[in-house]
C-alpha positions in Angstrom: 0.0 0.0 0.0 3.0 2.3 -0.1 5.3 3.9 2.4 3.5 5.1 5.6 6.6 5.6 7.8 6.4 8.8 9.8 9.0 11.5 9.2 9.8 14.0 6.6 9.8 13.0 2.9 13.1 11.8 1.6 14.8 13.4 -1.5 14.5 11.2 -4.6 17.3 11.0 -7.1 16.9 12.5 -10.5 15.6 15.9 -11.8 13.8 16.8 -8.6 17.1 16.6 -6.7 18.8 18.8 -9.2 16.1 21.5 -8.9 16.2 21.3 -5.1 19.9 21.4 -4.5 20.8 23.6 -7.5 23.0 22.8 -10.4 26.0 24.0 -8.5 25.0 22.3 -5.2 24.1 25.6 -3.5 21.2 24.1 -1.6 18.8 26.9 -2.6 15.2 25.6 -2.8 14.2 28.3 -5.3 16.7 28.4 -8.1 18.7 25.8 -10.2 21.9 27.9 -9.8 23.8 29.6 -7.1 22.3 33.0 -7.6 20.2 34.6 -5.0 16.5 35.3 -5.6 15.8 38.3 -7.7 13.8 40.4 -5.2 14.4 39.3 -1.6 12.4 41.1 0.9 15.4 42.8 2.5 16.6 44.1 -0.8 13.3 45.9 -1.8 13.9 49.6 -2.3 11.9 51.8 0.0 9.8 54.7 -1.2 10.1 58.4 -0.5 9.0 57.9 3.0 11.2 54.9 3.7 8.7 52.1 3.7 10.0 48.9 2.0 8.2 47.9 -1.2 5.6 50.6 -1.2 6.8 52.9 -4.0 3.7 54.7 -5.4 2.5 53.3 -8.7 3.7 55.1 -11.8 1.1 55.6 -14.5 1.8 54.2 -17.9 1.2 55.9 -21.3 -2.6 55.6 -21.4 -2.9 56.8 -17.8 -0.4 59.6 -18.4 -2.5 60.8 -21.3 -5.7 60.8 -19.3 -4.0 62.7 -16.4 -1.8 65.1 -18.4 -2.8 65.3 -22.0 -6.6 65.3 -21.8 -6.9 67.9 -19.1 -4.3 70.1 -20.8 -6.2 69.9 -24.1 -9.5 70.7 -22.4 -7.9 73.6 -20.6 -6.5 75.0 -23.9 -10.0 74.6 -25.5 -11.7 76.5 -22.7 -9.1 79.2 -22.7 -9.4 79.7 -26.4 -13.2 80.0 -26.1 -12.8 82.6 -23.3 -10.3 84.7 -25.3 -12.3 84.3 -28.6 -15.7 84.8 -27.0 -16.7 81.5 -28.4 -19.9 79.4 -28.4 -19.0 77.7 -25.1 -19.3 81.0 -23.3 -23.0 81.2 -24.3 -23.6 77.8 -22.8 -21.5 78.8 -19.7 -23.6 82.0 -19.2 -26.9 80.0 -19.4 -25.6 77.4 -16.9 -24.5 80.2 -14.5 -28.0 81.8 -14.6 -29.6 78.5 -13.8 -27.1 77.7 -10.9 -26.6 81.1 -9.1 -28.5 81.2 -5.9 -26.4 82.9 -3.1 -26.7 81.6 0.4 -24.6 81.1 3.5 -23.7 77.4 2.8 -22.3 78.1 -0.7 -20.3 81.0 0.7 -18.7 78.7 3.3 -18.0 76.1 0.7 -16.3 78.7 -1.5 -14.2 79.9 1.5 -12.6 76.4 1.7 -10.6 77.4 -1.4 -9.3 80.6 0.0 -5.6 81.0 0.7 -6.3 81.6 4.4 -7.9 78.2 4.7 -6.3 75.9 2.2 -2.7 76.9 2.5 -2.4 76.5 6.3 -4.1 73.1 6.0 -1.4 72.0 3.4 1.3 73.5 5.6 0.2 71.3 8.6 0.2 68.2 6.4 3.6 69.0 5.0 5.0 69.4 8.5 3.4 66.2 9.7 4.7 64.1 6.7 8.2 65.6 6.9 8.4 65.0 10.6 7.4 61.4 10.4 9.8 60.7 7.5 12.6 62.3 9.4 11.7 60.4 12.6 12.2 57.0 10.9 15.5 58.2 9.4 14.5 58.5 5.7 17.1 60.0 3.4 15.8 63.2 1.8 12.9 63.2 4.1 12.2 66.8 3.1 11.8 66.1 -0.6 8.1 65.2 -0.9 7.0 68.1 1.3 9.3 70.6 -0.5 7.9 69.4 -3.9 4.3 70.0 -2.7 5.2 73.4 -1.3 6.9 74.5 -4.6 3.8 73.3 -6.5 1.6 75.4 -4.2 3.8 78.4 -4.9 3.4 77.9 -8.7 -0.4 78.4 -8.5 -0.4 82.3 -8.3 2.5 82.3 -10.7 0.3 80.6 -13.3 -3.1 81.9 -12.4 -2.3 85.7 -12.2 -0.9 86.0 -15.8 -3.8 83.9 -17.1 -6.2 86.3 -15.5 -4.4 89.3 -17.1 -4.3 87.6 -20.5 -8.0 86.6 -20.7 -9.5 89.6 -18.8 -12.8 87.8 -18.4 -15.5 89.8 -16.6 -17.4 88.4 -13.7 -21.0 87.2 -13.4 -23.8 89.7 -13.1 -23.9 89.4 -9.3 -20.2 90.5 -9.0 -19.0 94.1 -9.2 -17.8 95.3 -12.7 -14.3 94.2 -13.4 -12.1 91.5 -15.1 -9.7 88.8 -14.1 -12.1 86.0 -13.2 -10.7 83.3 -15.4 -9.4 80.9 -14.3 -10.7 80.5 -10.7 -7.9 81.1 -8.2 -9.9 79.7 -5.3 -10.5 76.5 -7.3 -6.9 76.1 -8.3 -5.7 76.8 -4.7 -8.1 74.2 -3.3 -7.2 71.6 -6.0 -3.4 71.9 -5.3 -3.6 72.3 -1.5 -6.0 69.4 -0.8 -4.8 67.3 -3.7 -1.1 67.6 -2.7 -2.0 66.8 0.9 -3.8 63.7 -0.2 -0.8 62.5 -2.3 1.5 63.0 0.6 -0.7 61.3 3.2 -1.7 58.4 0.9 1.5 56.3 1.5 1.1 56.6 5.3 -2.4 55.1 5.4 -2.3 51.4 6.2 -5.7 50.2 4.9 -7.4 50.4 1.5 -10.5 51.7 3.3 -8.6 54.7 4.7 -7.1 55.5 1.3 -10.5 55.4 -0.4 -11.9 57.6 2.3 -9.1 60.1 1.9 -9.6 60.2 -1.9 -13.4 60.6 -1.5 -12.9 63.4 1.0 -10.4 65.3 -1.3 -12.8 65.0 -4.2 -15.8 66.1 -2.1 -14.0 69.2 -0.8 -12.9 70.2 -4.3 -16.4 69.6 -5.7 -17.9 71.6 -2.8 -15.5 74.5 -3.4 -16.4 74.6 -7.1 -20.1 74.3 -6.5 -20.0 77.1 -3.8 -18.1 79.4 -6.2 -20.6 78.9 -9.0 -23.7 78.9 -6.7 -22.6 82.1 -5.0 -21.9 83.7 -8.3 -18.2 84.3 -7.7 -17.2 82.5 -10.9 -18.6 81.2 -14.1 -18.7 77.4 -14.4 -16.0 77.3 -17.0 -13.7 79.3 -14.6 -14.0 76.4 -12.2 -13.7 73.6 -14.8 -10.6 75.2 -16.3 -8.9 75.4 -12.8 -9.8 71.7 -12.2 -8.0 70.9 -15.5 -5.0 72.9 -14.6 -4.9 71.4 -11.1 -5.1 67.8 -12.5 -2.1 68.5 -14.7 -0.1 69.9 -11.8 -1.0 67.2 -9.4 -0.2 64.5 -12.0 3.3 66.0 -12.3 3.7 65.8 -8.6 2.5 62.2 -8.6 5.0 61.3 -11.4 7.8 63.0 -9.5 7.0 61.2 -6.2 6.6 57.9 -8.0 9.7 58.1 -10.2 12.0 59.8 -7.6 15.1 57.9 -6.7 14.2 55.4 -3.9 15.6 56.3 -0.5 16.6 54.0 2.3 16.2 54.6 6.1 19.5 55.6 7.6 
C-alpha cells in the first residue's frame, strides 16, 4: 500500500534533486543555480518615506495621457473659447444663470478654497509628513514636502498671468471688473487638498482609509467649485478650467513622487 513511515519525505534522485539542490550544489530551494532570488524582501527599495516595497505606482502611457494630455487639451480649448468669446461662453452663461443662488452654505464652501484656509491646511500636512519621515530616518525626508510646497507656490505664478491675459468679466452678481478666469480659489483648493492627499496616501495602512481620503479630497474640491458657482463668484468654466490645470499639476507631482530615486532609512 505504499510507504507510511512517519517522518519528513526523503529526497529522490533525478531531476527533482537537481532542482532542489541547484546545479552547483548551492542548496537553494528556489533556483537551479547559485544566484540569490531576484527580489528578496530585504533588498526591496523603499519609497520616498522609507517604507520597503511601497513605492507609489507610476502611470503608464494611457494613464499619463488621461491625467496630463486630456486635461491640458480641455484647458486649452476653454481658454481659447474665453479669449475668442466662443460658443462655449453662451452655454456657460446660461448654466450660470440657472445655478446662481447665493446663500450662506455656498459661501462657506467657497471659502474652503481661500488662501487663508487651504494653504495653512497644506502646511500642517507638509510638516506632519516631513516630521514622520525624518523620525524614521529617511534619506531626503524633506523632498516630498518641498515638492508640494513648490507646486503650491506655482499656483499664483500661473493663475495671475492667465487672469491678465484673458481679462474675463465676472458674473452679473459681481462688481464690474475683469480677471475671473481661471478661478484662483478652485486652483488653490485643488493643489492644497490634492497635494496633501498625495503625501498622506502612503502613510495610510488600509485600503478603506485610502479610499476615504480620496473621496474626502474629491468632495472638498467639488464643494468649493459648487460654492463658487452657486454664490456667483465665478462662471462654471472658470472652475472647470482650474480643475483641469490642477489635474495636470497634481499629475506632475504624482509622477515626481513615483519616479523619484528610492531612498533608504538611515
